[in-house]
N, C-alpha and C positions, 0 to 999 in steps of 0.2 A: 851108653847113651848121655848125652849133654845133659839132661834134665834129672839125671839121677841124683841123686844126695839135697838137691834143694827144696828149700821150704818154701810156701805159699808167700810167708809177708817175714817183715822183721821179727827175730826173735830173739829171748833172752836168754842167758845163759841155762835156766829151769826148764826151759822150753814152751813157755809162754808168748803169747804176743805182747811186744810192747806197743804202747799206744802211742800214735804219732798227735806231733803238737798240730791244732790247727793253724791257718792261715791267719784270723783274727787275731790269735793270740800273738803270733810271729809282727806283724805289721801296727797293732796297737801298743808292742812294746815301748819303756821308754829309751831302754838303749840304742833299740833299732831306731827310733823316730831321732835321738841325738844323733848319732853317727850318721844317717843320712843328710840330716842339717849341716853338720860338720863337712862331708863331704863335697857338698853344694857348695857351702862359702868359701872350702878352699878352692876349686875349681873355678870360680867364680873371680877369685883373688887372682889365680893363674891366668887366666885369660885377659884381666884388665893388665897383668903386667907385662904379658906379650904383646898385647896392644900397644901399651906405652913404650916399650921396647921398640919397637918394629916401626913407629913412627917418629919417635924421638929425635933421630940422627935426621930426617930431610926436613919434617916440619918445624921444630924447635931449634934444631942447631945449625939449619944452612947447611947441612951437607951436599955435594951435588947426588943428582941418581945411583950414578957408579958407587960410589964412596957409601950412599948409604944403604945400597941394596946388600954390600958385603959386611958392614957392621950390622945388619938386620939380621943374618944368617948365622951370625956368634951366639945367641939365646939357643938355638936349636941344636948348635955343636954342645957348648957347656951342659946343657940339659942330658944328651946322649952322653958325653962323658961321665960327668958327677951322678947319673942313675945308677951307671954300670960300678962307680967307684963308692957310692952309698951303701948298695946294695952288699958288695964284697965287705967293706968295713961293719956293717953292720951284723952281718954273718958272722967275721971273726970273732966282735966283742960282745954277741951273744954268745959263740962258743966258750969265753975265756970267762967274760965277768957275766953271765946269764944275761935273761931276756931286759930286766930295768935296763942295765946300760946299753946292750946291743941297740933297742928300741925306743925305749922314751927317752934317754937322756941323749943318745946322740939325735932324734926328732928335735927335741929343744935346741940343742946347738945349732942344728942346723938350720933352722927358723930364726935363731938369733942372727947367725951369719948374715942369711939372706936378707934379715935387717938392717942391718950394718952398710950390705953393700948398696941396697937401697937409696938410704940414706945418703949414703956418698958417693952415689951416681948424680942425687940432684945436685950436690953442691959444686962438683966437680966442672970447671970452665971449658976444659979444652972438650969437643964433642968426640973426638976417638975415645979420651981415654973414660969419660963416661959411659960409652957406649958398651967397653971393656969390661967395667966395673959394675953396671947394669947387667950386662950377659954372665957374669959369678955370679950376682943377685939368684938370676933365674936359675943356674946349675945348682943353688944351694937349695933353692925352693924346691927343685925336684927332686933332690937327694932324701924329699920327707915322703915317701908313698903314703897311698891312702889308708893302706892295711895295716901300717903304726900308730895312725894317730887315734883308730876306732878299737885298737886294742888296749885293754885295761893295763894303762901303767899306773 
């Protein structure tokens, strides 16, 4: 029988039922509130960044529509590549040096690199080079998954 040996609720090793945490306690937790605020701000920044990168080549730098469309797809490509590489690098560093290096320090370095790319992209005169630099910044920014930011570093 499928249900054979199953208990009616969560049990402790001593056989007593565990007390579940209430939703009101979870939703009023300072850690949950701070994590959600952090995730919201991170996503707003990423969205603003993507809007900047998508509109910069055509509207600000004066590229034609065909060239602008090509350079507008670079952030998505960079984010896909950097997301995979960042995950592999995070896993490898976590295995070798522990979660502090593999998650927290890697996330800090990725945010710093993204900031350098964005600042550099704003200073570059050539529209094509600026698009590539800003796309690299988008890739570095996506390298920091949200779960790394809310983990206790």
